[in-house]
C-alpha positions, -999 to +999 in steps of 0.1 A: -548-361-448-571-332-452-599-356-457-593-373-426-594-344-405-623-333-419-643-361-413-627-364-374-641-330-370-674-336-384-682-364-366-665-348-332-691-318-336-722-339-345-718-363-313-711-331-293-743-314-306-757-345-295-748-342-259-754-302-256-789-312-256-783-328-218-760-297-208-758-298-168-756-268-149-719-267-141-714-249-110-677-245-106-651-254-133-639-287-121-673-300-132-674-320-166-695-310-196-688-348-212-693-380-194-667-404-195-693-426-207-704-401-233-663-396-243-663-433-248-692-427-273-673-398-291-643-424-290-660-450-309-672-430-339-636-415-342-623-448-345-653-459-371-632-438-394-598-444-386-607-480-392-614-472-431-591-439-436-564-446-458-545-420-442-541-440-414-514-466-412-528-502-414-494-522-416-502-547-382-465-544-374-464-506-370-499-509-353-489-536-327-454-515-320-475-486-310-499-503-294-478-518-271-455-492-265-487-475-253-502-502-231-466-501-215-475-469-204-508-469-197-502-497-170-486-471-153-511-444-155-528-425-127-566-434-139-565-477-143-602-473-156-594-453-186-594-467-216-569-461-245-566-467-283-536-458-302-533-453-343-509-440-366-510-413-393-488-414-420-479-376-419-446-364-423-452-335-396-438-341-359-472-343-341-493-361-315-523-356-305-551-370-277-588-365-280-619-374-261-623-408-251-589-417-248-584-417-283-543-410-293-526-403-326-491-402-339-478-390-373-452-413-387-433-378-388-425-381-349-414-416-347-390-408-377-377-377-358-375-396-326-335-409-317-348-434-294-379-453-282-378-433-250-385-403-268-417-415-284-423-431-252-418-394-236-444-378-261-469-407-255-470-406-217-475-366-222-505-369-242-516-401-219-516-374-190-538-352-213-564-377-213-559-391-173-561-355-162-592-352-186-577-319-199-597-312-229-630-319-206-621-295-181-611-270-208-646-271-223-661-270-189-644-240-179-663-219-208-692-226-183-706-190-181-709-190-221-734-201-245-732-239-259-728-225-296-693-213-280-685-240-258-689-267-289-671-237-313-640-235-284-642-275-283-641-280-317-611-254-324-592-274-296-595-307-316-585-287-348-555-275-333-544-308-321-550-325-355-535-293-381-526-265-359-527-240-393-562-246-390-568-237-356-569-200-358-596-198-382-619-223-363-610-202-334-629-174-345-660-190-344-655-187-301-655-153-285-619-140-284-624-137-245-632-172-243-603-186-266-579-160-245-589-179-214-587-216-228-550-208-239-540-195-206-557-226-190-539-248-214-500-235-205-515-252-172-522-284-187-490-285-206-473-283-170-495-310-153-493-334-184-455-330-181-455-340-145-476-366-147-461-378-180-428-379-165-441-400-138-456-429-161-427-423-183-401-430-153-424-460-138-427-478-168-386-479-170-382-454-200-353-429-198-367-399-185-341-377-199-355-387-231-385-357-226-359-331-223-339-348-254-371-348-274-379-307-267-345-302-281-354-321-313-381-301-314-368-271-310-340-278-330-368-281-360-381-246-357-344-229-355-349-211-384-384-198-384-414-198-372-433-212-399-409-240-397-422-249-363-430-287-361-470-291-353-464-304-321-446-273-309-475-252-321-500-273-301-479-281-274-455-246-268-426-252-250-415-227-224-382-221-203-401-226-175-412-261-190-376-271-197-363-261-163-390-283-144-385-315-166-346-309-160-352-306-124-370-338-126-345-355-143-315-345-119-338-356-085-345-391-105-322-420-104-300-424-137-308-455-154-289-466-188-321-479-206-312-500-237-333-489-269-360-518-280-344-534-314-381-534-330-380-495-325-350-492-351-366-519-369-401-501-373-382-468-383-364-482-410-400-496-423-413-461-422-385-450-439-385-478-465-426-471-472-418-438-481-413-422-516-409-440-549-394-479-547-360-460-565-357-434-539-363-457-508-337-479-525-309-449-534-312-441-496-307-468-476-277-482-505-264-444-498-260-446-464-248-482-460-220-476-485-211-446-466-216-458-430-240-430-424-261-449-401-263-457-360-271-492-364-265-511-396-290-541-392-317-519-391-305-503-425-303-537-442-337-540-429-351-511-444-331-519-476-344-553-480-381-538-476-371-510-503-358-540-529-393-559-523-411-525-531-392-526-566-395-563-570-361-570-567-363-602-549-326-615-555-313-586-537-340-586-512-330-622-503-290-612-498-301-583-472-324-610-454-298-636-453-275-609-440-300-601-413-302-640-405-267-641-403-252-613-386-285-602-358-303-616-331-337-634-340-364-609-343-401-612-355-402-586-375-368-602-398-387-635-396-418-617-408-400-600-439-386-635-445-419-652-448-429-622-471-402-628-494-408-665-497-448-659-508-437-631-531-411-656-548-440-677-552-424-706-528-455-719-509-435-746-495-406-727-480-434-703-469-454-725-452-423-741-432-406-704-423-444-694-410-444-724-392-411-723-376-413-682-366-447-689-353-428-715-329-409-687-318-432-659-314-469-675-312-491-646-310-472-623-334-499-611-355-482-603-390-474-640-389-502-652-380-523-630-407-496-641-430-499-677-424-537-679-425-535-659-457-512-683-469-539-713-464-564-695-483-542-688-511-531-728-511-572-735-508-564-753-473-594-732-456-598-757-430-563-749-416-570-714-419-602-716-398-586-735-371-557-713-368-579-678-365-604-695-342-574-708-324-560-669-320-593-653-318-587-664-278-557-641-279-576-612-303-612-615-297-612-579-310-593-585-344-616-575-369-590-590-399-593-618-382-633-622-386-626-611-422-602-639-432-627-662-414-653-647-434-633-654-469-624-690-457-661-695-451-674-685-481-645-705-500-663-732-483-698-725-492-709-717-458-731-687-461-745-686-422-707-684-411-694-664-438-720-636-431-718-642-391-679-634-395-682-607-416-712-591-392-686-595-363-658-577-386-678-549-389-687-546-352-651-545-347-647-516-369-675-497-353-697-501-381-731-514-364-754-507-391-731-530-414-729-555-386-765-559-385-771-559-418-744-588-424-759-609-394-796-607-407-782-624-437-769-649-413-804-656-400-817-660-436-785-683-449-802-718-460-773-739-446-764-741-408-775-764-378-803-755-350-773-744-328-755-722-355-789-705-362-798-698-325-763-683-318-767-655-351-804-651-341-794-642-303-767-618-317-787-601-342-809-589-311-780-581-291-770-561-321-803-544-328-805-538-290-775-520-288-783-499-323-816-491-304-798-474-276-775-455-300-806-442-318-820-430-285-791-411-275-793-397-312-827-382-309-824-368-274 
């Protein structure tokens, strides 16, 4: 986790240093040091690290759950032009943070600590509001009378505070004490504004507004015994009596609505729990809670237990739990995907294929199922079927890097070098790694196979990639 934070901070600081060479004369504090275009450049640099960091959750079901939740909220944000990217950090602390360019990270610990999907949504709404109200750029811009070095020092400290509150104090010493205090005072105003805007986003998107207050209470319970025990989110987003009172009043003024939880929320929570610790400790946890009936939802517990059994390679018991789920719960894409994976793990290719096809007939755009079927075709040497499936689904997910990686593998198995390198290039491009994308596309242009039409496409695409790279080089030299 620490390595990822250091990389993020170095990336952020380097980007800001480039932009600092063109800092405008700010005038009043509403003017911004960093433009929206420059923020997106920083966002791409951060996402490049996110794409390859082992500390980021790469499970597509967890990724899509958070993205879908975030996108639902973003649809009701006040700034419809702002781009957002959400990712999950495999970290037990209760925290979430917004960075420049609409990049929002959520710790697994926050999801696990939440009692409802609306509570998670309340935090995301709050972070989305920090972005749409451009709080971080405004906090940097407030330092218009300070040196560039001080401004960058404070900007770095603010990012550190969001990623790791325990590091922020040391980093803050790089800036003037007066400037830092001004920033801290300003962030209290930002928190109230993010509460107000976030609450509106939350309720407009159809979530329970009371969840914002209930999550405040969850955080305060976590810090009841000592200051050092305070959740990370509480240290970076200080909760005051005024904040709680303000949101409570807004809840009273709003129309009461009973919001049923999305079943995916409780299954995702169980999946995260089942992935923690050793396989045996996960099995013990779920077996104990089911035996003692210590659960809010039995289906989610059995889903987690099935995953734990699979981690332990106890496929017979995993199958028992999957069968229980199919008999006792409504159909759900997460359960169907788990059943497919069980057939693959027990080396049942025919059953796995039938299960994938039936599940995709119900959930045609569920990426975990698409990934699984494409991988199954590769494993059973049905490369052309894998290629057709992926090309069809790229119409729905044109920015999915893993689809291009699977395409590259399938073309490699067929001995089609040009298409192999072309697909791998597009995979790197969608991971924000432009140099590697150019390298692979150059390999594609030098391939001995491929027809005139295919060669024309890769040569044209290579020119586009090189032009984009030249623009980044110009920006770096300024």
